[in-house]
C-alpha positions as CSV (number, residue, x, y, z in Angstrom):
1,M,10.5,2.5,-2.8
2,G,12.5,5.7,-3.9
3,R,9.7,7.8,-4.7
4,A,8.2,7.4,-1.5
5,A,11.2,8.8,0.4
6,N,11.2,11.6,-2.0
7,S,7.8,12.8,-2.6
8,G,5.9,11.4,0.4
9,A,3.9,9.7,-2.2
10,L,3.7,5.8,-1.8
11,T,4.1,3.5,-4.8
12,E,0.9,1.5,-5.6
13,S,2.4,-1.5,-4.5
14,V,3.3,-0.2,-1.0
15,F,0.0,1.2,-1.0
16,Y,-1.6,-2.1,-1.6
17,I,0.4,-4.0,1.1
18,L,-0.1,-1.3,3.6
19,L,-3.9,-1.7,3.0
20,R,-3.9,-5.5,3.1
21,L,-2.0,-5.5,6.3
22,H,-4.6,-3.8,8.4
23,Q,-5.1,-7.4,9.1
24,P,-2.3,-10.0,9.5
25,A,-1.4,-12.0,6.5
26,H,1.7,-13.9,5.3
27,G,3.4,-13.2,1.5
28,Y,1.4,-15.7,-0.2
29,A,-2.5,-14.4,1.0
30,M,-0.9,-10.6,0.3
31,M,0.0,-11.5,-3.3
32,K,-3.3,-13.5,-3.9
33,D,-5.4,-10.7,-2.2
34,I,-3.7,-7.7,-3.7
35,A,-4.2,-9.3,-7.3
36,E,-7.8,-10.1,-6.6
37,M,-8.4,-6.3,-4.9
38,T,-7.3,-4.6,-8.3
39,A,-8.7,-7.6,-10.8
40,G,-5.0,-8.7,-11.7
41,R,-3.8,-5.2,-12.7
42,V,-1.1,-5.2,-9.4
43,N,0.5,-8.6,-9.2
44,L,3.5,-8.7,-6.9
45,G,6.1,-11.5,-7.5
46,A,7.8,-13.0,-4.6
47,G,11.2,-10.8,-4.8
48,S,9.6,-7.6,-5.0
49,L,7.1,-8.3,-2.3
50,Y,9.6,-9.6,0.2
51,G,11.8,-6.6,-0.8
52,A,9.1,-4.2,-0.1
53,L,8.2,-5.9,3.1
54,D,12.0,-6.2,4.3
55,T,12.2,-2.4,3.8
56,L,8.7,-1.5,5.4
57,Q,10.1,-3.6,8.4
58,K,13.2,-1.5,8.5
59,K,11.2,1.9,8.4
60,G,9.0,0.5,11.6
61,W,5.8,0.7,9.0
62,I,5.0,-3.3,9.5
63,R,6.0,-5.8,11.9
64,A,5.9,-9.6,12.2
65,V,3.0,-10.8,14.1
66,D,5.5,-13.7,15.7
67,E,9.1,-13.6,15.4
68,H,9.4,-17.4,15.7
69,P,6.2,-18.8,13.8
70,Q,5.6,-22.5,14.2
71,D,5.9,-23.0,10.2
72,R,7.7,-21.1,7.9
73,R,5.0,-18.5,7.0
74,I,5.5,-15.3,8.8
75,E,2.6,-13.1,9.1
76,Y,3.0,-9.3,9.2
77,I,0.8,-6.6,10.3
78,I,0.6,-2.9,10.1
79,T,2.3,-0.6,12.9
80,G,1.1,2.2,14.4
81,T,3.7,4.4,12.2
82,G,2.6,2.6,9.0
83,K,-1.0,3.6,9.6
84,Q,0.2,7.4,9.7
85,F,1.7,7.2,6.7
86,F,-1.1,5.1,4.9
87,E,-3.7,7.8,6.2
88,K,-1.6,10.8,5.1
89,E,-1.3,8.9,1.5
90,L,-5.2,8.5,1.7
91,I,-5.3,12.2,2.1
92,R,-3.5,12.9,-0.6
93,L,-5.2,10.5,-3.2
94,E,-8.3,12.2,-2.0
95,E,-7.2,15.7,-2.9
96,M,-6.0,14.6,-5.9
97,L,-9.6,13.0,-6.9
98,Q,-11.3,16.2,-5.8
99,N,-9.3,18.4,-7.9
100,A,-9.5,16.1,-10.9
101,E,-13.2,16.1,-10.5
102,K,-13.3,20.1,-10.4
103,M,-11.4,20.1,-13.4
104,K,-13.3,17.9,-15.2
105,E,-16.8,19.7,-14.3
106,A,-15.2,23.1,-15.0
107,G,-14.1,21.7,-18.4
108,N,-17.7,20.4,-19.0
109,E,-19.1,23.9,-17.7
110,N,-17.0,25.3,-20.6
111,K,-18.2,23.1,-23.5
112,C,-21.9,24.2,-23.1
């Protein structure tokens, strides 16, 4: 998560965790759903996931739904602060995609 602190850009793993946590989920569901969303390209191990969850909680970007769950599964959800950072990242990614499309179009026009 070091890159995120320096440049404002989220790592891909953090992006998908925040995306998934727009609805409550526990760790195993997050791992499964993120792998499914990315066709297995992003596969979070338990250590990586729970390290990221701990960091995101400390930043106030996510929170536990219930501090004292009945079973061992703690569900998490994104906070208002987390949504702000997520939306900022979406804008950044959309800008990158638009710029790439413009450059590709300009390159194709020059080939003719």
